[in-house]
DRENDO-1510 file (C-alpha; in Angstrom, 1 decimal, always signed):
<recs>
REC; n; res; u; v; w
REC; 1; MET; -32.6; +212.5; -87.2 .
REC; 2; LEU; -34.3; +213.1; -83.9 .
REC; 3; GLU; -37.1; +215.1; -85.6 .
REC; 4; ASP; -37.7; +212.2; -88.0 .
REC; 5; ASP; -37.7; +209.7; -85.1 .
REC; 6; LEU; -40.4; +211.7; -83.3 .
REC; 7; VAL; -42.6; +211.9; -86.4 .
REC; 8; TYR; -42.2; +208.1; -87.0 .
REC; 9; PHE; -43.0; +207.3; -83.4 .
REC; 10; SER; -46.1; +209.5; -83.4 .
REC; 11; THR; -47.3; +208.0; -86.6 .
REC; 12; VAL; -46.8; +204.4; -85.4 .
REC; 13; ALA; -48.6; +205.3; -82.1 .
REC; 14; THR; -51.6; +206.8; -84.0 .
REC; 15; ALA; -51.8; +204.1; -86.6 .
REC; 16; GLY; -51.5; +201.2; -84.2 .
REC; 17; SER; -49.7; +199.2; -86.8 .
REC; 18; LEU; -46.2; +199.2; -88.3 .
REC; 19; ALA; -47.7; +198.4; -91.7 .
REC; 20; ARG; -50.2; +201.2; -91.6 .
REC; 21; ALA; -47.7; +203.7; -90.3 .
REC; 22; ALA; -45.2; +202.7; -93.0 .
REC; 23; GLU; -47.8; +203.1; -95.7 .
REC; 24; ARG; -48.7; +206.6; -94.4 .
REC; 25; LEU; -45.1; +207.7; -94.2 .
REC; 26; GLY; -43.9; +206.0; -97.4 .
REC; 27; VAL; -41.0; +204.2; -95.7 .
REC; 28; SER; -40.3; +200.5; -95.0 .
REC; 29; GLN; -41.3; +198.7; -91.9 .
REC; 30; PRO; -37.7; +197.9; -91.0 .
REC; 31; ALA; -36.8; +201.6; -91.2 .
REC; 32; LEU; -39.7; +202.4; -88.8 .
REC; 33; THR; -38.6; +199.6; -86.4 .
REC; 34; LYS; -35.0; +201.0; -86.4 .
REC; 35; SER; -36.3; +204.5; -85.8 .
REC; 36; VAL; -38.4; +203.5; -82.8 .
REC; 37; GLN; -35.6; +201.3; -81.3 .
REC; 38; ARG; -33.2; +204.2; -81.7 .
REC; 39; LEU; -35.6; +206.5; -79.8 .
REC; 40; GLU; -36.1; +203.9; -77.1 .
REC; 41; ARG; -32.3; +203.5; -76.7 .
REC; 42; ARG; -31.9; +207.3; -76.4 .
REC; 43; LEU; -34.6; +207.5; -73.7 .
REC; 44; GLY; -33.8; +204.3; -72.0 .
REC; 45; VAL; -37.4; +203.2; -71.8 .
REC; 46; LYS; -39.8; +201.0; -73.8 .
REC; 47; LEU; -42.3; +203.1; -75.7 .
REC; 48; LEU; -44.3; +200.5; -77.7 .
REC; 49; VAL; -45.3; +196.9; -77.2 .
REC; 50; ARG; -46.9; +194.4; -79.5 .
REC; 51; SER; -50.3; +192.9; -78.5 .
REC; 52; SER; -53.2; +191.0; -80.0 .
REC; 53; ARG; -54.6; +194.3; -81.0 .
REC; 54; GLY; -51.4; +195.5; -82.8 .
REC; 55; ILE; -48.9; +198.1; -81.5 .
REC; 56; GLU; -49.8; +199.7; -78.2 .
REC; 57; LEU; -48.2; +202.4; -76.1 .
REC; 58; THR; -46.6; +201.7; -72.8 .
REC; 59; ASP; -47.3; +204.2; -70.0 .
REC; 60; ALA; -44.0; +205.8; -70.7 .
REC; 61; GLY; -44.8; +205.8; -74.4 .
REC; 62; ALA; -48.2; +207.5; -73.8 .
REC; 63; ALA; -46.6; +210.2; -71.7 .
REC; 64; PHE; -43.8; +210.7; -74.2 .
REC; 65; LEU; -46.2; +210.9; -77.1 .
REC; 66; VAL; -47.9; +214.0; -75.6 .
REC; 67; ARG; -44.6; +215.6; -74.9 .
REC; 68; SER; -43.1; +214.8; -78.3 .
REC; 69; ARG; -46.1; +216.2; -80.2 .
REC; 70; ALA; -45.7; +219.4; -78.2 .
REC; 71; ILE; -42.0; +219.5; -79.1 .
REC; 72; SER; -42.8; +219.0; -82.8 .
REC; 73; ARG; -45.3; +221.9; -82.7 .
REC; 74; GLU; -42.8; +224.1; -80.9 .
REC; 75; LEU; -40.2; +223.2; -83.6 .
REC; 76; GLU; -42.7; +224.1; -86.4 .
REC; 77; ASP; -43.4; +227.4; -84.7 .
REC; 78; ALA; -39.7; +228.2; -84.3 .
REC; 79; GLN; -39.1; +227.4; -88.0 .
REC; 80; GLN; -42.0; +229.5; -89.0 .
REC; 81; GLU; -40.9; +232.4; -86.8 .
REC; 82; ALA; -37.4; +232.2; -88.4 .
REC; 83; ARG; -39.0; +232.3; -91.9 .
REC; 84; ASP; -41.1; +235.3; -90.9 .
REC; 85; LEU; -38.1; +237.2; -89.6 .
REC; 86; ALA; -36.3; +236.4; -92.8 .
REC; 87; GLY; -39.2; +237.6; -94.9 .
REC; 88; GLY; -40.1; +234.2; -96.3 .
REC; 89; GLN; -43.7; +233.4; -97.4 .
REC; 90; ALA; -43.7; +229.7; -96.6 .
REC; 91; GLY; -45.1; +228.1; -93.5 .
REC; 92; ILE; -48.0; +226.2; -92.0 .
REC; 93; LEU; -51.3; +227.6; -90.8 .
REC; 94; ARG; -53.2; +225.4; -88.4 .
REC; 95; ILE; -56.7; +226.8; -88.2 .
REC; 96; GLY; -60.0; +225.4; -87.0 .
REC; 97; ALA; -63.7; +226.3; -87.0 .
REC; 98; THR; -66.9; +224.9; -85.7 .
REC; 99; PRO; -69.1; +223.2; -88.3 .
REC; 100; ALA; -71.4; +226.3; -88.1 .
REC; 101; ALA; -68.5; +228.6; -88.9 .
REC; 102; ALA; -66.6; +226.4; -91.4 .
REC; 103; ASN; -68.1; +227.8; -94.6 .
REC; 104; PHE; -67.7; +231.4; -93.5 .
REC; 105; THR; -64.1; +230.8; -92.5 .
REC; 106; LEU; -63.1; +229.0; -95.8 .
REC; 107; ALA; -64.9; +231.7; -97.9 .
REC; 108; ALA; -62.9; +234.4; -96.0 .
REC; 109; LEU; -59.6; +232.6; -96.6 .
REC; 110; LEU; -59.9; +231.0; -100.1 .
REC; 111; PRO; -58.6; +231.5; -102.6 .
REC; 112; ARG; -56.9; +234.7; -101.5 .
REC; 113; LEU; -54.6; +233.2; -98.8 .
REC; 114; ILE; -53.4; +230.5; -101.1 .
REC; 115; ASP; -52.8; +233.0; -103.9 .
REC; 116; GLU; -50.8; +235.2; -101.6 .
REC; 117; ARG; -48.9; +232.4; -99.9 .
REC; 118; PRO; -48.4; +229.7; -102.6 .
REC; 119; ALA; -45.6; +228.0; -100.7 .
REC; 120; ALA; -47.6; +227.7; -97.5 .
REC; 121; ARG; -49.6; +224.8; -96.3 .
REC; 122; ILE; -53.1; +225.2; -94.6 .
REC; 123; ASN; -54.2; +222.5; -92.1 .
REC; 124; PHE; -58.0; +223.1; -91.6 .
REC; 125; VAL; -60.0; +221.2; -89.0 .
REC; 126; THR; -63.6; +221.3; -87.9 .
REC; 127; ALA; -64.8; +220.5; -84.4 .
REC; 128; PHE; -67.3; +221.7; -81.8 .
REC; 129; SER; -66.2; +224.6; -79.7 .
REC; 130; ASP; -65.1; +222.7; -76.6 .
REC; 131; ALA; -62.8; +220.6; -78.6 .
REC; 132; LEU; -61.4; +223.6; -80.5 .
REC; 133; LEU; -60.7; +225.5; -77.3 .
REC; 134; ASP; -58.7; +222.5; -76.1 .
REC; 135; ALA; -56.9; +222.3; -79.5 .
REC; 136; VAL; -55.9; +226.0; -79.3 .
REC; 137; ALA; -54.7; +225.6; -75.6 .
REC; 138; ASN; -52.7; +222.5; -76.6 .
REC; 139; ARG; -51.2; +224.2; -79.7 .
REC; 140; ASP; -52.8; +221.7; -82.1 .
REC; 141; VAL; -54.5; +224.7; -83.7 .
REC; 142; GLU; -53.1; +228.2; -83.9 .
REC; 143; LEU; -56.3; +230.1; -84.7 .
REC; 144; ALA; -59.9; +229.1; -84.3 .
REC; 145; LEU; -63.3; +230.6; -85.2 .
REC; 146; LEU; -66.0; +229.6; -82.8 .
REC; 147; PRO; -68.9; +230.8; -80.6 .
REC; 148; LEU; -67.2; +232.7; -77.7 .
REC; 149; PRO; -67.9; +231.4; -74.2 .
REC; 150; GLU; -68.4; +233.8; -71.4 .
REC; 151; ARG; -65.1; +232.8; -69.8 .
REC; 152; VAL; -61.9; +231.6; -71.5 .
REC; 153; ASP; -58.6; +230.4; -70.2 .
REC; 154; PRO; -56.3; +233.4; -69.4 .
REC; 155; SER; -53.7; +232.0; -71.7 .
REC; 156; LEU; -56.0; +232.6; -74.7 .
REC; 157; GLU; -56.7; +235.8; -76.7 .
REC; 158; VAL; -60.3; +236.5; -77.9 .
REC; 159; LEU; -61.6; +238.7; -80.7 .
REC; 160; HIS; -65.3; +239.2; -81.1 .
REC; 161; LEU; -66.4; +239.4; -84.8 .
REC; 162; LEU; -70.1; +239.1; -85.2 .
REC; 163; GLU; -73.4; +237.9; -83.7 .
REC; 164; ASP; -75.1; +234.8; -85.0 .
REC; 165; ASP; -78.5; +233.3; -84.0 .
REC; 166; TYR; -80.0; +229.9; -83.7 .
REC; 167; GLN; -82.6; +228.2; -85.8 .
REC; 168; LEU; -84.8; +225.2; -84.8 .
REC; 169; ILE; -84.7; +222.3; -87.3 .
REC; 170; VAL; -87.6; +219.8; -87.5 .
REC; 171; SER; -89.0; +217.5; -90.1 .
REC; 172; ASP; -91.8; +218.8; -92.3 .
REC; 173; ARG; -94.2; +216.3; -90.6 .
REC; 174; HIS; -93.5; +217.7; -87.1 .
REC; 175; PRO; -96.3; +219.7; -85.3 .
REC; 176; LEU; -94.0; +222.7; -85.1 .
REC; 177; ALA; -93.2; +222.7; -88.8 .
REC; 178; GLY; -96.1; +225.0; -89.7 .
REC; 179; LYS; -95.2; +227.8; -87.3 .
REC; 180; CYS; -93.5; +231.0; -88.4 .
REC; 181; SER; -91.3; +231.0; -85.2 .
REC; 182; VAL; -91.1; +229.2; -81.9 .
REC; 183; SER; -90.7; +230.1; -78.3 .
REC; 184; MET; -88.8; +228.2; -75.6 .
REC; 185; SER; -92.1; +227.1; -74.1 .
REC; 186; ASP; -93.1; +225.7; -77.5 .
REC; 187; LEU; -90.0; +223.4; -77.4 .
REC; 188; ALA; -90.2; +222.1; -73.9 .
REC; 189; SER; -92.5; +219.1; -74.5 .
REC; 190; TYR; -90.5; +217.7; -77.5 .
REC; 191; GLN; -87.7; +215.2; -77.5 .
REC; 192; TRP; -84.3; +216.5; -78.7 .
REC; 193; ALA; -81.3; +215.7; -80.8 .
REC; 194; GLY; -78.3; +217.6; -79.5 .
REC; 195; SER; -74.6; +218.1; -79.4 .
REC; 196; SER; -72.2; +216.9; -76.7 .
REC; 197; LYS; -72.7; +218.1; -73.1 .
REC; 198; HIS; -70.2; +220.9; -73.0 .
REC; 199; GLU; -70.7; +222.2; -76.6 .
REC; 200; PHE; -71.6; +225.9; -76.8 .
REC; 201; ALA; -75.0; +225.5; -78.5 .
REC; 202; ARG; -76.3; +223.0; -76.0 .
REC; 203; SER; -75.0; +225.1; -73.1 .
REC; 204; GLN; -76.8; +228.1; -74.4 .
REC; 205; LEU; -80.1; +226.2; -74.8 .
REC; 206; GLU; -79.9; +224.8; -71.3 .
REC; 207; ARG; -79.1; +228.3; -70.0 .
REC; 208; ALA; -82.1; +229.8; -71.9 .
REC; 209; PHE; -84.5; +227.1; -70.5 .
REC; 210; ALA; -83.2; +227.8; -67.0 .
REC; 211; LEU; -83.6; +231.6; -67.3 .
REC; 212; GLU; -87.2; +231.2; -68.5 .
REC; 213; GLY; -88.0; +228.8; -65.7 .
REC; 214; ILE; -88.7; +225.9; -68.0 .
REC; 215; ALA; -87.6; +222.3; -67.3 .
REC; 216; LEU; -85.0; +221.0; -69.6 .
REC; 217; PRO; -86.5; +218.9; -72.5 .
REC; 218; ASN; -85.6; +215.2; -72.9 .
REC; 219; LEU; -82.4; +214.7; -74.9 .
REC; 220; VAL; -82.5; +211.3; -76.6 .
REC; 221; PHE; -79.9; +211.6; -79.3 .
REC; 222; GLU; -76.4; +213.1; -79.1 .
REC; 223; ALA; -73.9; +213.6; -82.0 .
REC; 224; ASN; -70.6; +215.4; -82.4 .
REC; 225; ASN; -71.3; +216.6; -86.0 .
REC; 226; LEU; -74.1; +218.5; -87.8 .
REC; 227; PRO; -74.8; +216.0; -90.6 .
REC; 228; ALA; -75.7; +213.4; -88.0 .
REC; 229; LEU; -78.0; +215.8; -86.2 .
REC; 230; MET; -79.7; +216.8; -89.4 .
REC; 231; LEU; -80.1; +213.1; -90.4 .
REC; 232; ALA; -81.6; +212.3; -87.0 .
REC; 233; VAL; -84.1; +215.1; -87.4 .
REC; 234; SER; -85.0; +214.1; -90.9 .
REC; 235; ARG; -85.8; +210.5; -89.9 .
REC; 236; THR; -87.5; +211.1; -86.5 .
REC; 237; SER; -89.8; +213.5; -84.7 .
REC; 238; LEU; -86.8; +214.9; -82.8 .
REC; 239; VAL; -86.0; +218.6; -82.8 .
REC; 240; SER; -82.6; +220.2; -82.8 .
REC; 241; VAL; -80.9; +223.6; -83.3 .
REC; 242; LEU; -78.1; +225.0; -85.5 .
REC; 243; ASN; -76.5; +228.3; -86.1 .
REC; 244; SER; -78.1; +230.2; -88.9 .
REC; 245; ARG; -74.7; +230.5; -90.7 .
REC; 246; ALA; -74.1; +226.7; -90.4 .
REC; 247; VAL; -76.1; +225.7; -93.4 .
REC; 248; SER; -78.4; +227.3; -96.0 .
REC; 249; PRO; -82.0; +226.1; -96.1 .
REC; 250; GLU; -81.2; +224.6; -99.5 .
REC; 251; SER; -78.5; +222.3; -98.1 .
REC; 252; LEU; -80.8; +220.7; -95.5 .
REC; 253; PRO; -82.4; +217.3; -96.1 .
REC; 254; ALA; -85.4; +217.8; -98.3 .
REC; 255; ASN; -87.9; +217.2; -95.5 .
REC; 256; VAL; -86.2; +219.4; -92.9 .
REC; 257; VAL; -87.3; +223.0; -92.2 .
REC; 258; MET; -85.7; +225.8; -90.2 .
REC; 259; LEU; -87.6; +228.0; -87.8 .
REC; 260; PRO; -86.5; +231.2; -85.9 .
REC; 261; ILE; -86.4; +230.8; -82.1 .
REC; 262; CYS; -87.8; +233.8; -80.2 .
REC; 263; SER; -85.8; +234.2; -77.0 .
REC; 264; GLU; -83.8; +237.0; -75.6 .
REC; 265; HIS; -81.7; +234.5; -73.6 .
REC; 266; ILE; -80.1; +232.8; -76.6 .
REC; 267; ARG; -77.1; +234.6; -78.2 .
REC; 268; CYS; -74.2; +233.3; -80.2 .
REC; 269; PRO; -71.2; +235.7; -80.3 .
REC; 270; ILE; -68.7; +234.4; -83.0 .
REC; 271; GLY; -65.0; +235.2; -82.7 .
REC; 272; LEU; -61.4; +234.2; -83.1 .
REC; 273; VAL; -59.4; +232.6; -80.4 .
REC; 274; TRP; -55.6; +232.1; -80.2 .
REC; 275; ARG; -52.9; +231.6; -77.6 .
REC; 276; ARG; -51.3; +234.7; -76.1 .
REC; 277; GLY; -47.9; +235.4; -77.6 .
REC; 278; TYR; -46.4; +234.8; -81.0 .
REC; 279; LEU; -48.7; +234.4; -84.0 .
REC; 280; SER; -47.1; +233.4; -87.3 .
REC; 281; SER; -47.3; +235.9; -90.2 .
REC; 282; ILE; -49.7; +233.6; -92.1 .
REC; 283; ALA; -51.9; +233.3; -89.0 .
REC; 284; LEU; -51.9; +237.1; -88.7 .
REC; 285; ARG; -52.9; +237.3; -92.4 .
REC; 286; ALA; -55.7; +234.8; -91.9 .
REC; 287; LYS; -56.9; +236.7; -88.9 .
REC; 288; ALA; -57.1; +239.9; -91.0 .
REC; 289; LEU; -59.0; +238.2; -93.8 .
REC; 290; VAL; -61.5; +236.7; -91.4 .
REC; 291; GLN; -62.0; +240.1; -89.7 .
REC; 292; ALA; -62.6; +241.8; -93.1 .
REC; 293; ALA; -65.2; +239.2; -94.0 .
REC; 294; ALA; -67.0; +239.7; -90.7 .
REC; 295; VAL; -67.3; +243.4; -91.4 .
REC; 296; VAL; -69.4; +242.8; -94.5 .
REC; 297; ALA; -71.2; +239.7; -93.3 .
</recs>
């Protein structure tokens, strides 16, 4: 019962509405209300309040939401470990990848992992590397494929898999579009579309400009996903970069071209990251499949 109450509370908090939460869970609104009230009586605090914007968390509710999600993940891990020890093949794999690594990751896992573990469930998410590292640290993701930063939290394990490179993307009307390749000095005078401040690709570019003694270019457009960056480049004179494995030239907008960047200061090591300690059997299998795919990549 407590496990159900935690799930119901988390869903209401996320949905911001009893009606939306009830629809997502497939239960009635009165059942949800009773569940939250039961949890509040058990804790002796008010978790949710009604406002003009819908259902909102109290300060105690916000703190409890973080803790309750951690408890739910620990319970899932405990259940999975018990199944693993008993030789079961069910379970949940929570795995993430950056947009640049998503196609590679899914190609490595599918359909083989589903064929081998038909009773399992795979929860696959994409995010830029800074968000994925936080997700692994917070146990929201068990295993993640991403560009490896120079330093990671000591609580995390890292496995280097392969080296990727960066490509410049510009519209076919851009002055750089006719070049065979570009240098960092070629890029300095143009306006940029880029990812968020702490994302790996942006950090690597800023580092390369600094090492070559070139002032940082003007960043005028930021986005947290590749489709938005590609669209911005296709409709403007902005330039941007992406990993060569992120997309094939054929999948770019029709008027966008990719160009190699010549710089010894830009590198993109790709690898797996997970928390130290127990990895479920399905995560270990996923890790092995991704490693095998990296060998032949």
